[in-house]
LONU-108965 format. One record per residue (C-alpha): residue number from 1; residue in three letters; x, y, z. Coordinates in nm, 2 decimals, m for minus. Layout:
// LONU-108965
n res x y z
NUM Ala X Y Z .
...
// end
This chain:
// LONU-108965
n res x y z
1 Met 1.07 m3.41 0.83 .
2 Val 0.76 m3.26 0.78 .
3 Glu 0.55 m3.32 1.07 .
4 Thr 0.85 m3.35 1.33 .
5 Pro 1.11 m3.14 1.16 .
6 Phe 1.39 m3.21 1.46 .
7 Ala 1.31 m3.57 1.56 .
8 Gly 1.55 m3.49 1.84 .
9 Gln 1.82 m3.39 1.66 .
10 Ser 2.04 m3.08 1.84 .
11 Glu 2.10 m2.93 1.50 .
12 Ile 1.92 m2.89 1.16 .
13 Glu 2.08 m3.13 0.89 .
14 Ile 1.96 m3.09 0.56 .
15 Pro 2.02 m3.44 0.38 .
16 Ala 2.25 m3.35 0.06 .
17 Ser 1.96 m3.45 m0.17 .
18 Thr 1.67 m3.26 m0.06 .
19 Thr 1.55 m2.97 m0.23 .
20 Leu 1.21 m2.77 m0.21 .
21 Met 1.05 m3.00 m0.47 .
22 Asp 1.09 m3.29 m0.23 .
23 Leu 0.92 m3.12 0.04 .
24 Ile 0.61 m3.03 m0.19 .
25 Asp 0.58 m3.41 m0.25 .
26 Gln 0.60 m3.49 0.10 .
27 Arg 0.30 m3.24 0.20 .
28 Val 0.12 m3.36 m0.12 .
29 Ala 0.14 m3.77 m0.01 .
30 Ala 0.01 m3.65 0.34 .
31 His m0.25 m3.37 0.26 .
32 Gly m0.31 m3.36 m0.12 .
33 Asp m0.68 m3.27 m0.04 .
34 Asp m0.62 m3.01 0.20 .
35 Val m0.62 m2.64 0.11 .
36 Val m0.28 m2.49 0.10 .
37 Tyr m0.28 m2.16 m0.04 .
38 Arg m0.64 m1.91 0.02 .
39 Tyr m0.59 m1.56 m0.16 .
40 Ala m0.83 m1.27 m0.03 .
41 Asp m0.88 m1.08 m0.35 .
42 Tyr m1.02 m0.74 m0.28 .
43 Ser m0.95 m0.58 m0.64 .
44 Arg m1.33 m0.66 m0.73 .
45 Ala m1.53 m0.68 m0.39 .
46 Ser m1.50 m0.49 m0.10 .
47 Asn m1.56 m0.81 0.14 .
48 Gly m1.30 m1.01 m0.06 .
49 Glu m1.33 m1.33 m0.29 .
50 Tyr m1.14 m1.59 m0.18 .
51 His m0.95 m1.84 m0.42 .
52 Glu m0.80 m2.16 m0.29 .
53 Leu m0.55 m2.41 m0.41 .
54 Thr m0.51 m2.77 m0.25 .
55 Trp m0.17 m2.92 m0.23 .
56 Ser m0.28 m3.16 m0.51 .
57 Glu m0.39 m2.87 m0.74 .
58 Phe m0.09 m2.67 m0.64 .
59 Gln 0.15 m2.95 m0.75 .
60 Leu 0.01 m2.99 m1.06 .
61 Arg 0.03 m2.64 m1.14 .
62 Val 0.38 m2.60 m1.04 .
63 Cys 0.45 m2.90 m1.28 .
64 Ala 0.27 m2.79 m1.57 .
65 Val 0.46 m2.43 m1.57 .
66 Ala 0.77 m2.60 m1.49 .
67 Ala 0.75 m2.80 m1.79 .
68 Arg 0.66 m2.48 m2.01 .
69 Ile 0.98 m2.32 m1.86 .
70 Gln 1.20 m2.62 m1.96 .
71 Gln 1.08 m2.61 m2.32 .
72 Val 1.24 m2.24 m2.37 .
73 Ser 1.54 m2.26 m2.12 .
74 Ala 1.81 m2.44 m1.98 .
75 Pro 1.89 m2.55 m1.60 .
76 Gly 2.08 m2.27 m1.42 .
77 Asp 1.89 m2.01 m1.63 .
78 Arg 1.71 m1.71 m1.41 .
79 Val 1.35 m1.72 m1.47 .
80 Ala 1.22 m1.35 m1.33 .
81 Val 0.85 m1.37 m1.16 .
82 Leu 0.70 m1.05 m1.28 .
83 Cys 0.34 m1.17 m1.14 .
84 Pro 0.06 m0.96 m0.97 .
85 His m0.01 m1.04 m0.61 .
86 Gly m0.19 m1.38 m0.55 .
87 Leu m0.19 m1.74 m0.63 .
88 Asp m0.05 m1.70 m0.96 .
89 Tyr 0.28 m1.55 m0.87 .
90 Val 0.30 m1.85 m0.57 .
91 Val 0.31 m2.10 m0.84 .
92 Ala 0.52 m1.91 m1.10 .
93 Phe 0.77 m1.87 m0.81 .
94 Phe 0.78 m2.25 m0.72 .
95 Ala 0.75 m2.35 m1.10 .
96 Ala 1.12 m2.17 m1.17 .
97 Ile 1.27 m2.37 m0.92 .
98 Ala 1.07 m2.68 m1.02 .
99 Ala 1.22 m2.64 m1.39 .
100 Gly 1.58 m2.64 m1.25 .
101 Ala 1.61 m2.27 m1.29 .
102 Ile 1.71 m2.00 m1.07 .
103 Ala 1.38 m1.78 m0.96 .
104 Val 1.39 m1.44 m0.94 .
105 Pro 1.10 m1.29 m0.76 .
106 Leu 1.02 m0.96 m0.86 .
107 Phe 0.73 m0.75 m0.92 .
108 Thr 0.50 m0.63 m1.22 .
109 Pro 0.62 m0.29 m1.39 .
110 Asp 0.32 m0.08 m1.25 .
111 Glu 0.43 m0.14 m0.91 .
112 Pro 0.45 0.23 m0.81 .
113 Gly 0.78 0.39 m0.73 .
114 His 1.01 0.08 m0.84 .
115 Ser 1.07 0.09 m1.17 .
116 Asp 1.47 0.18 m1.16 .
117 Arg 1.52 m0.09 m0.90 .
118 Leu 1.31 m0.33 m1.16 .
119 Arg 1.51 m0.25 m1.42 .
120 Ala 1.86 m0.28 m1.22 .
121 Val 1.77 m0.60 m1.08 .
122 Leu 1.64 m0.74 m1.42 .
123 Thr 1.95 m0.60 m1.58 .
124 Asp 2.17 m0.76 m1.33 .
125 Ser 2.00 m1.12 m1.34 .
126 Ala 1.98 m1.12 m1.69 .
127 Pro 1.66 m1.40 m1.70 .
128 Ala 1.60 m1.62 m1.98 .
129 Val 1.24 m1.64 m1.88 .
130 Val 0.99 m1.37 m1.76 .
131 Leu 0.69 m1.54 m1.59 .
132 Thr 0.36 m1.32 m1.57 .
133 Thr 0.00 m1.34 m1.61 .
134 Val m0.23 m1.30 m1.92 .
135 Gly m0.36 m0.97 m1.76 .
136 Ser m0.03 m0.82 m1.71 .
137 Ala 0.19 m0.93 m2.00 .
138 Pro 0.10 m0.66 m2.24 .
139 Gly 0.30 m0.40 m1.95 .
140 Val 0.57 m0.65 m1.94 .
141 Arg 0.61 m0.67 m2.33 .
142 Gln 0.59 m0.29 m2.31 .
143 Phe 0.86 m0.26 m2.00 .
144 Tyr 1.10 m0.49 m2.24 .
145 Gly 0.99 m0.24 m2.56 .
146 His 1.30 m0.07 m2.60 .
147 Arg 1.54 m0.38 m2.63 .
148 Pro 1.63 m0.56 m2.94 .
149 Gly 1.46 m0.87 m3.03 .
150 Ala 1.69 m1.10 m2.95 .
151 Ser 1.79 m0.94 m2.64 .
152 Arg 1.44 m1.00 m2.46 .
153 Pro 1.35 m1.30 m2.25 .
154 Arg 1.09 m1.50 m2.34 .
155 Ile 0.76 m1.37 m2.19 .
156 Leu 0.51 m1.66 m2.04 .
157 Ala 0.17 m1.61 m1.90 .
158 Val 0.15 m1.92 m1.60 .
159 Asp m0.24 m1.86 m1.60 .
160 Ala m0.25 m1.94 m1.98 .
161 Val m0.02 m2.26 m1.93 .
162 Pro m0.25 m2.60 m1.99 .
163 Ala m0.25 m2.84 m1.72 .
164 Ala m0.22 m3.11 m1.93 .
165 Leu 0.17 m2.99 m1.98 .
166 Glu 0.22 m3.14 m1.65 .
167 Ala 0.28 m3.49 m1.79 .
168 Ser 0.61 m3.33 m1.97 .
169 Trp 0.78 m3.21 m1.67 .
170 Arg 1.12 m3.37 m1.60 .
171 Arg 1.24 m3.36 m1.25 .
172 Pro 1.60 m3.15 m1.27 .
173 Asp 1.91 m3.28 m1.09 .
174 Ser 1.93 m3.01 m0.84 .
175 Thr 2.07 m3.09 m0.48 .
176 Ala 2.03 m2.89 m0.17 .
177 Asp 2.33 m2.66 m0.25 .
178 Ser 2.19 m2.60 m0.59 .
179 Ile 2.05 m2.21 m0.61 .
180 Ala 1.69 m2.20 m0.58 .
181 Tyr 1.64 m1.83 m0.61 .
182 Leu 1.81 m1.50 m0.58 .
183 Gln 1.67 m1.27 m0.33 .
184 Tyr 1.74 m0.93 m0.41 .
185 Thr 1.80 m0.68 m0.12 .
186 Ser 1.61 m0.39 m0.04 .
187 Gly 1.87 m0.14 m0.13 .
188 Ser 1.88 0.04 0.20 .
189 Thr 2.23 0.08 0.21 .
190 Arg 2.34 0.04 m0.15 .
191 Thr 2.17 m0.11 m0.53 .
192 Pro 2.01 m0.41 m0.46 .
193 Ala 2.24 m0.73 m0.48 .
194 Gly 2.07 m1.07 m0.57 .
195 Val 2.18 m1.29 m0.23 .
196 Glu 2.23 m1.68 m0.40 .
197 Ile 1.97 m1.87 m0.16 .
198 Thr 2.03 m2.27 m0.18 .
199 His 1.78 m2.54 m0.11 .
200 Arg 1.97 m2.61 0.22 .
201 Ala 1.98 m2.23 0.30 .
202 Val 1.57 m2.19 0.26 .
203 Ala 1.49 m2.54 0.43 .
204 Thr 1.71 m2.48 0.71 .
205 Asn 1.54 m2.13 0.80 .
206 Leu 1.25 m2.30 0.75 .
207 Leu 1.29 m2.55 1.00 .
208 Gln 1.46 m2.25 1.25 .
209 Leu 1.16 m2.04 1.21 .
210 Ser 0.88 m2.28 1.26 .
211 Asp 1.10 m2.43 1.58 .
212 Ala 1.14 m2.07 1.70 .
213 Leu 0.80 m1.99 1.72 .
214 Gly 0.62 m2.33 1.82 .
215 Leu 0.44 m2.37 1.48 .
216 Asp 0.34 m2.72 1.38 .
217 Ala 0.11 m2.89 1.14 .
218 Asn m0.21 m2.73 1.31 .
219 Cys m0.11 m2.41 1.30 .
220 Arg m0.20 m2.15 0.99 .
221 Gly m0.06 m1.84 0.87 .
222 Val m0.19 m1.47 0.72 .
223 Thr 0.07 m1.25 0.51 .
224 Trp m0.01 m0.91 0.32 .
225 Leu 0.35 m0.88 0.27 .
226 Pro 0.52 m0.84 m0.06 .
227 Leu 0.61 m1.13 m0.23 .
228 Phe 0.94 m1.02 m0.35 .
229 His 1.03 m0.92 m0.02 .
230 Asp 1.25 m1.19 0.20 .
231 Met 1.01 m1.20 0.49 .
232 Gly 0.70 m1.23 0.27 .
233 Leu 0.87 m1.48 0.06 .
234 Leu 0.93 m1.72 0.33 .
235 Cys 0.58 m1.69 0.47 .
236 Val 0.46 m1.84 0.12 .
237 Ile 0.75 m2.11 0.15 .
238 Leu 0.68 m2.21 0.52 .
239 Pro 0.37 m2.42 0.44 .
240 Met 0.62 m2.67 0.29 .
241 Val 0.74 m2.76 0.66 .
242 Cys 0.42 m2.68 0.87 .
243 Gly 0.11 m2.54 0.92 .
244 Arg m0.24 m2.61 0.76 .
245 Tyr m0.27 m2.32 0.51 .
246 Leu m0.16 m1.98 0.40 .
247 Thr m0.39 m1.69 0.37 .
248 Leu m0.25 m1.40 0.14 .
249 Leu m0.39 m1.05 0.09 .
250 Ser m0.23 m0.77 m0.12 .
251 Pro m0.04 m0.48 0.02 .
252 Ser m0.24 m0.26 m0.12 .
253 Ala m0.56 m0.43 0.06 .
254 Phe m0.37 m0.42 0.37 .
255 Ile m0.31 m0.02 0.36 .
256 Arg m0.67 0.06 0.22 .
257 Arg m0.82 m0.13 0.52 .
258 Pro m0.58 m0.28 0.78 .
259 Tyr m0.89 m0.44 0.93 .
260 Arg m0.86 m0.69 0.69 .
261 Trp m0.56 m0.82 0.81 .
262 Ile m0.66 m0.82 1.16 .
263 Lys m1.00 m0.98 1.05 .
264 Glu m0.80 m1.30 0.90 .
265 Leu m0.60 m1.32 1.25 .
266 Gly m0.96 m1.40 1.39 .
267 Ala m0.99 m1.75 1.53 .
268 Lys m1.20 m1.98 1.29 .
269 Pro m1.35 m2.35 1.39 .
270 Gly m1.06 m2.57 1.41 .
271 Asp m0.80 m2.28 1.50 .
272 Val m0.49 m2.41 1.71 .
273 Gly m0.23 m2.13 1.64 .
274 Ile m0.24 m1.83 1.40 .
275 Phe 0.10 m1.67 1.29 .
276 Ser 0.17 m1.35 1.05 .
277 Ala 0.46 m1.12 1.01 .
278 Ala 0.48 m0.75 0.94 .
279 Pro 0.72 m0.45 0.97 .
280 Asn 0.71 m0.23 1.25 .
281 Phe 0.50 0.05 1.08 .
282 Ala 0.22 m0.18 1.03 .
283 Phe 0.14 m0.27 1.40 .
284 Glu 0.07 0.11 1.49 .
285 Tyr m0.11 0.18 1.17 .
286 Ala m0.34 m0.14 1.25 .
287 Ala m0.38 m0.01 1.56 .
288 Thr m0.51 0.33 1.46 .
289 Arg m0.72 0.21 1.17 .
290 Gly m0.76 m0.14 1.18 .
291 Arg m1.00 m0.17 1.48 .
292 Pro m1.35 m0.38 1.43 .
293 Ala m1.69 m0.16 1.42 .
294 Glu m1.83 m0.16 1.72 .
295 Gly m2.05 m0.52 1.77 .
296 Val m1.84 m0.68 1.52 .
297 Ala m1.75 m1.00 1.71 .
298 Leu m1.36 m1.06 1.68 .
299 Asp m1.15 m1.38 1.88 .
300 Leu m0.75 m1.28 1.87 .
301 Ser m0.71 m1.56 2.13 .
302 Lys m0.54 m1.81 1.88 .
303 Val m0.27 m1.57 1.74 .
304 Ile 0.05 m1.73 1.86 .
305 Gly 0.32 m1.52 1.69 .
306 Leu 0.30 m1.19 1.48 .
307 Ile 0.67 m1.16 1.40 .
308 Asn 0.77 m0.79 1.40 .
309 Gly 1.09 m0.77 1.17 .
310 Ser 1.24 m0.57 0.87 .
311 Glu 1.29 m0.23 1.07 .
312 Pro 1.37 m0.16 1.42 .
313 Val 1.10 m0.25 1.64 .
314 Thr 0.97 0.02 1.86 .
315 Val 0.85 0.02 2.21 .
316 Ser 0.53 0.25 2.10 .
317 Ala 0.42 0.04 1.83 .
318 Met 0.40 m0.29 2.02 .
319 Arg 0.22 m0.13 2.33 .
320 Thr m0.04 0.04 2.08 .
321 Phe m0.11 m0.27 1.90 .
322 Thr m0.13 m0.47 2.22 .
323 Glu m0.34 m0.21 2.40 .
324 Ala m0.57 m0.18 2.09 .
325 Phe m0.64 m0.56 2.06 .
326 Ala m0.64 m0.70 2.41 .
327 Pro m0.99 m0.64 2.43 .
328 Tyr m1.05 m0.91 2.16 .
329 Gly m0.82 m1.17 2.34 .
330 Leu m0.52 m1.10 2.18 .
331 Pro m0.23 m1.24 2.40 .
332 Gly 0.01 m0.99 2.55 .
333 Ser 0.30 m1.21 2.41 .
334 Ala 0.17 m1.20 2.07 .
335 Ile 0.40 m0.96 1.89 .
336 Lys 0.74 m1.14 1.85 .
337 Pro 1.03 m0.88 1.77 .
338 Cys 1.28 m1.06 1.54 .
339 Tyr 1.61 m0.99 1.38 .
340 Gly 1.69 m1.15 1.02 .
341 Met 1.83 m1.02 0.68 .
342 Ala 1.81 m1.12 0.32 .
343 Glu 2.17 m1.28 0.33 .
344 Ala 2.04 m1.53 0.57 .
345 Thr 1.72 m1.61 0.39 .
346 Val 1.54 m1.42 0.61 .
347 Phe 1.54 m1.50 1.00 .
348 Val 1.81 m1.51 1.24 .
349 Ser 1.67 m1.47 1.61 .
350 Ala 1.32 m1.45 1.76 .
351 Thr 1.13 m1.35 2.10 .
352 Gln 1.05 m1.75 2.20 .
353 Ala 0.67 m1.88 2.19 .
354 Glu 0.45 m1.79 2.46 .
355 Val 0.73 m1.50 2.61 .
356 Ala 0.65 m1.15 2.58 .
357 Ala 0.90 m0.89 2.43 .
358 Arg 1.16 m0.78 2.65 .
359 Val 1.25 m0.42 2.66 .
360 Val 1.55 m0.27 2.86 .
361 His 1.65 0.07 2.90 .
362 Val 2.03 0.16 2.88 .
363 Asp 2.23 0.51 2.93 .
364 Arg 2.20 0.67 2.60 .
365 Glu 2.59 0.82 2.61 .
366 Arg 2.73 0.49 2.70 .
367 Leu 2.54 0.29 2.43 .
368 Asn 2.67 0.56 2.17 .
369 Ala 3.01 0.48 2.32 .
370 Gly 2.98 0.11 2.26 .
371 Arg 2.84 m0.03 2.60 .
372 Met 2.51 m0.14 2.69 .
373 Val 2.45 m0.04 3.03 .
374 Arg 2.12 m0.07 3.19 .
375 Val 1.96 0.24 3.37 .
376 Gly 1.62 0.29 3.52 .
377 Ser 1.36 0.38 3.26 .
378 Glu 1.30 0.72 3.44 .
379 Arg 1.65 0.84 3.38 .
380 Glu 1.65 1.14 3.16 .
381 Asn 1.92 0.97 2.97 .
382 Ala 1.76 0.61 2.92 .
383 Val 1.68 0.50 2.57 .
384 Ala 1.47 0.19 2.54 .
385 Gln 1.60 m0.11 2.34 .
386 Val 1.40 m0.42 2.24 .
387 Ser 1.53 m0.74 2.23 .
388 Cys 1.55 m0.94 1.92 .
389 Gly 1.53 m1.28 2.13 .
390 Tyr 1.75 m1.59 2.12 .
391 Leu 1.91 m1.69 1.82 .
392 Ala 1.75 m1.99 1.60 .
393 Arg 1.86 m2.35 1.65 .
394 Ser 2.18 m2.41 1.41 .
395 Gln 2.27 m2.01 1.40 .
396 Trp 2.57 m1.86 1.55 .
397 Ala 2.63 m1.48 1.58 .
398 Val 2.90 m1.33 1.71 .
399 Ile 2.98 m0.95 1.83 .
400 Ala 3.27 m0.81 1.64 .
401 Asp 3.51 m0.53 1.63 .
402 Pro 3.46 m0.42 1.26 .
403 Glu 3.79 m0.33 1.21 .
404 Thr 3.98 m0.62 1.37 .
405 Gly 3.78 m0.91 1.32 .
406 Lys 3.80 m1.00 1.71 .
407 Glu 3.51 m1.10 1.94 .
408 Arg 3.35 m0.86 2.17 .
409 Pro 3.23 m0.97 2.52 .
410 Asp 2.88 m0.93 2.60 .
411 Gly 2.74 m0.61 2.68 .
412 Ala 2.96 m0.47 2.44 .
413 Val 2.84 m0.29 2.11 .
414 Gly 3.03 m0.41 1.79 .
415 Glu 2.92 m0.55 1.44 .
416 Ile 2.70 m0.88 1.41 .
417 Trp 2.86 m1.16 1.26 .
418 Leu 2.66 m1.46 1.15 .
419 His 2.75 m1.84 1.08 .
420 Gly 2.51 m2.11 1.00 .
421 Gly 2.34 m2.34 0.69 .
422 Asn 2.07 m2.05 0.67 .
423 Leu 2.31 m1.82 0.48 .
424 Gly 2.34 m1.76 0.16 .
425 Val 2.68 m1.84 m0.04 .
426 Gly 2.72 m1.51 m0.21 .
427 Tyr 2.63 m1.23 m0.44 .
428 Trp 2.50 m1.28 m0.82 .
429 Asn 2.80 m1.18 m1.01 .
430 Arg 2.96 m0.94 m0.73 .
431 Pro 3.26 m1.19 m0.65 .
432 Asp 3.45 m0.87 m0.48 .
433 Glu 3.15 m0.80 m0.26 .
434 Thr 3.07 m1.17 m0.19 .
435 Val 3.42 m1.17 m0.04 .
436 Lys 3.38 m0.88 0.18 .
437 Thr 3.07 m1.01 0.33 .
438 Phe 3.03 m1.35 0.30 .
439 Arg 3.39 m1.48 0.36 .
440 Asn 3.54 m1.34 0.69 .
441 Lys 3.73 m1.47 0.95 .
442 Leu 3.70 m1.44 1.35 .
443 Val 4.06 m1.36 1.39 .
444 Arg 4.02 m1.40 1.79 .
445 Arg 3.73 m1.55 2.00 .
446 Leu 3.70 m1.52 2.35 .
447 Val 3.84 m1.76 2.57 .
448 Glu 3.51 m1.79 2.79 .
449 Asp 3.18 m1.77 2.72 .
450 Ser 3.24 m1.71 2.34 .
451 His 2.95 m1.73 2.09 .
452 Ala 3.13 m1.93 1.84 .
453 Asp 3.15 m2.22 2.07 .
454 Gly 3.11 m2.51 1.85 .
455 Val 3.21 m2.34 1.47 .
456 Pro 3.53 m2.47 1.34 .
457 Thr 3.81 m2.22 1.38 .
458 Glu 3.83 m2.19 0.98 .
459 Ala 3.48 m2.12 0.90 .
460 Arg 3.37 m1.79 0.73 .
461 Trp 3.16 m1.56 0.86 .
462 Leu 2.90 m1.33 0.72 .
463 Arg 2.94 m0.95 0.80 .
464 Thr 2.56 m0.80 0.85 .
465 Gly 2.66 m0.42 0.86 .
466 Asp 2.45 m0.41 1.18 .
467 Phe 2.57 m0.32 1.51 .
468 Gly 2.43 m0.51 1.81 .
469 Ala 2.52 m0.65 2.16 .
470 Tyr 2.46 m0.94 2.37 .
471 Leu 2.26 m0.90 2.73 .
472 Asp 2.15 m1.17 2.91 .
473 Gly 2.20 m1.45 2.64 .
474 Gln 1.94 m1.21 2.42 .
475 Leu 2.05 m1.04 2.11 .
476 Tyr 1.99 m0.66 2.07 .
477 Val 2.05 m0.48 1.73 .
478 Thr 2.15 m0.12 1.75 .
479 Gly 2.17 0.02 1.41 .
480 Arg 2.34 0.01 1.10 .
481 Val 2.71 0.06 1.07 .
482 Lys 2.69 0.29 0.76 .
483 Asp 2.40 0.49 0.90 .
484 Leu 2.55 0.59 1.20 .
485 Val 2.57 0.98 1.26 .
486 Ile 2.91 1.09 1.40 .
487 Val 2.91 1.48 1.53 .
488 Asp 3.19 1.64 1.71 .
489 Gly 3.35 1.28 1.74 .
490 Arg 3.06 1.13 1.90 .
491 Asn 2.82 0.85 1.77 .
492 His 2.47 0.87 1.77 .
493 Tyr 2.24 0.63 1.62 .
494 Pro 1.97 0.80 1.37 .
495 Gln 1.69 0.58 1.49 .
496 Asp 1.76 0.75 1.84 .
497 Leu 1.77 1.10 1.69 .
498 Glu 1.47 1.03 1.44 .
499 His 1.24 0.91 1.73 .
500 Ser 1.35 1.23 1.95 .
501 Ala 1.24 1.47 1.66 .
502 Gln 0.93 1.29 1.65 .
503 Asp 0.84 1.31 1.99 .
504 Ala 0.93 1.68 1.96 .
505 Ser 0.63 1.77 1.77 .
506 Thr 0.31 1.64 1.63 .
507 Ala 0.36 1.79 1.33 .
508 Leu 0.60 1.54 1.20 .
509 Arg 0.44 1.26 1.02 .
510 Pro 0.53 0.96 1.24 .
511 Gly 0.78 0.70 1.12 .
512 Phe 0.90 0.93 0.79 .
513 Val 1.18 1.12 0.95 .
514 Ala 1.51 1.07 0.83 .
515 Ala 1.87 1.18 1.04 .
516 Phe 2.20 1.19 0.88 .
517 Ser 2.54 1.38 0.86 .
518 Val 2.66 1.61 0.59 .
519 Pro 3.02 1.83 0.59 .
520 Ala 2.96 2.15 0.65 .
521 Asn 3.12 2.27 0.32 .
522 Glu 2.82 2.06 0.14 .
523 Ile 2.54 2.16 0.27 .
524 Pro 2.33 2.29 0.00 .
525 Gly 2.26 2.69 0.04 .
526 Ser 2.48 2.71 0.31 .
527 Asp 2.65 3.03 0.39 .
528 Arg 2.98 2.85 0.40 .
529 Pro 3.15 2.83 0.05 .
530 Ala 3.18 2.46 m0.10 .
531 Ala 3.59 2.53 m0.10 .
532 Ser 3.56 2.60 0.26 .
533 Glu 3.80 2.37 0.50 .
534 Asp 3.54 2.31 0.72 .
535 Asn 3.43 1.96 0.63 .
536 Ser 3.32 1.88 0.97 .
537 Asp 3.02 1.64 1.01 .
538 Gln 2.68 1.82 1.06 .
539 Leu 2.34 1.68 1.16 .
540 Val 2.05 1.72 0.90 .
541 Ile 1.71 1.61 0.97 .
542 Val 1.43 1.56 0.68 .
543 Ala 1.11 1.55 0.80 .
544 Glu 0.77 1.48 0.67 .
545 Arg 0.48 1.71 0.73 .
546 Gly 0.20 1.53 0.91 .
547 Ala m0.16 1.56 0.79 .
548 Gly m0.38 1.84 0.89 .
549 Ile m0.12 2.06 1.03 .
550 Gly m0.10 2.36 0.75 .
551 Lys m0.15 2.63 1.00 .
552 Val 0.12 2.52 1.21 .
553 Asp 0.40 2.76 1.26 .
554 Pro 0.69 2.59 1.11 .
555 Asp 0.99 2.79 1.28 .
556 Leu 0.79 2.63 1.61 .
557 Val 0.79 2.31 1.49 .
558 Ile 1.17 2.33 1.43 .
559 Ser 1.27 2.53 1.72 .
560 Arg 1.13 2.23 1.94 .
561 Val 1.28 1.96 1.73 .
562 Arg 1.61 2.14 1.76 .
563 Ala 1.55 2.21 2.12 .
564 Ala 1.49 1.83 2.17 .
565 Leu 1.77 1.71 2.00 .
566 Thr 2.02 1.96 2.15 .
567 Gln 1.87 1.89 2.54 .
568 Arg 1.87 1.52 2.50 .
569 His 2.16 1.42 2.26 .
570 Gly 2.38 1.70 2.29 .
571 Val 2.41 1.75 1.92 .
572 Pro 2.29 2.08 1.73 .
573 Val 2.09 2.04 1.41 .
574 Arg 2.26 2.23 1.13 .
575 Asp 1.97 2.18 0.88 .
576 Leu 1.60 2.07 0.93 .
577 Val 1.42 2.04 0.62 .
578 Leu 1.06 2.02 0.64 .
579 Val 0.90 1.84 0.33 .
580 Pro 0.55 1.72 0.20 .
581 Ala 0.40 1.37 0.30 .
582 Gly 0.57 1.13 0.05 .
583 Ser 0.87 1.30 0.00 .
584 Ile 1.14 1.10 0.20 .
585 Pro 1.25 0.75 m0.03 .
586 Arg 1.17 0.42 0.13 .
587 Thr 1.31 0.10 0.02 .
588 Ser 1.12 m0.18 m0.10 .
589 Ser 1.06 m0.31 0.25 .
590 Gly 0.95 m0.02 0.36 .
591 Lys 1.22 0.12 0.55 .
592 Ile 1.36 0.47 0.52 .
593 Ala 1.65 0.47 0.27 .
594 Arg 1.91 0.73 0.47 .
595 Arg 2.15 0.72 0.21 .
596 Ala 1.92 0.79 m0.09 .
597 Cys 1.75 1.09 0.17 .
598 Arg 2.15 1.22 0.19 .
599 Ala 2.20 1.20 m0.17 .
600 Ala 1.84 1.40 m0.26 .
601 Tyr 1.92 1.62 0.04 .
602 Leu 2.28 1.73 m0.14 .
603 Asn 2.11 1.71 m0.49 .
604 Gly 1.87 1.96 m0.39 .
605 Ala 1.57 1.73 m0.46 .
606 Phe 1.38 1.85 m0.19 .
607 Thr 1.07 2.08 m0.21 .
608 Arg 1.11 2.27 0.12 .
609 Thr 0.79 2.35 0.29 .
610 Ala 1.00 2.57 0.55 .
611 Val 1.36 2.71 0.53 .
612 His 1.54 2.74 0.84 .
613 Arg 1.89 2.70 0.90 .
// end
């Protein structure tokens, strides 16, 4: 199954007994002396220090740590991973699964800006064991210091576990339908919830992704994504089914010098294909600050797939990145806009291998009214939509009316509902939310051209909370259901409003603009009293100021933004708040947390650099 995952199968079928440990066994048997993980450590050397693990070394360390976990826990206990980014993290994650426990991939307490999320997730998952490293252990113990001793989990340093313990490891009685790990959501629309990911779900998703991007045993990967994030985690698990080895960098290494990522994408002897993944902002950032120095040799001709996901994909980011690195051989088809979510392990659809991303322009008014109608890009009311490609093998997605549960035809916008073996089974300890999200019935299918064909009528469907539509067989994601801005009875997608605001003035920090609606009588500092009967929704824009614009007249900036949104969208801006850089809350995956931003606005938490209502 590893070298030829499908072997002629039309659909992906995971045997009932298959677990991630079986996949490791197969890889060790075939490639024991080959490198599987390579970590570029920039913490002590500007050029990086490389640390490697072969398959045999990796299996030995995983089983040794798993044996230690088994000594202090029971099967099914949660085991949290609070390791720094690196090879110890990868070993700890797989060791928790190899012990028969449920892994909870997280991060160390010193991760800036996420301590509240860490506390919430640890309270929700109640781990019996916490895995960390010798260097991070004091901080982890301090984090738990306020708790009574009896309620604290056992804290183990994975880099202190002797290899000799491997001999005492016992293979757990896990099956394909056992929960392998809890993938906590980013919290963009609610407090984090732990998605229960089974061995079957992750194995299915691995094969779906490798098939969609055309990956095989000769490819290699590169990632700097956080390992607790669903897309970063799947990159780490992907060597279980394909690829030569995976190179890891830390997120901070990328942010400080994005060329480090680009350098690792460069071809080396023996390379056939190179793949990676990143959120949309990273492509524009790398194009601006990640180009090689003059005279430095760089060959990007072997890059076959750069997954662009986790946040809305913009035409400008794809164009800027492609133009920046085309002189170094980057194929025009390299960037692959994708759609995915934690509830589906991560991957749902992608632009096909060797095919450039598709962009269409549709009428804004018709889109806001629930229809995708193509128009010329020169039209004043045209808005660009980037295709998320075709569905993965053994994945079904219908566009449903969110109120009635009836399937909508191609071209009509509705909520995306999913079915497939890659879906999680529910939310940890949240039975009501599990039923509402994972166990929905499609009330009525289309008589012809239904996207539910092949799915039993009694099957359960996952409600994604995302609006989308099909056009010419490809899936387009138009926005989050809960983020929709409704003013004067008209729908507006927040990212559309945010892009227009950003385009109106270079004084706004790109990618750091939030649009949402607020009842008129709840606007802070409004001349309308709170008891006013005027509860009509009004548009509010919160935008971070760009660097180096201290002398720019804020009134001029705000006037331009207001004029642009009135002219382009026909919607007045009730309040526009300019705030310092770093003010707008973001999720753990880097998305604008609009609901958290709205709450901060209503609470008066923003420090305004300009007041203009």
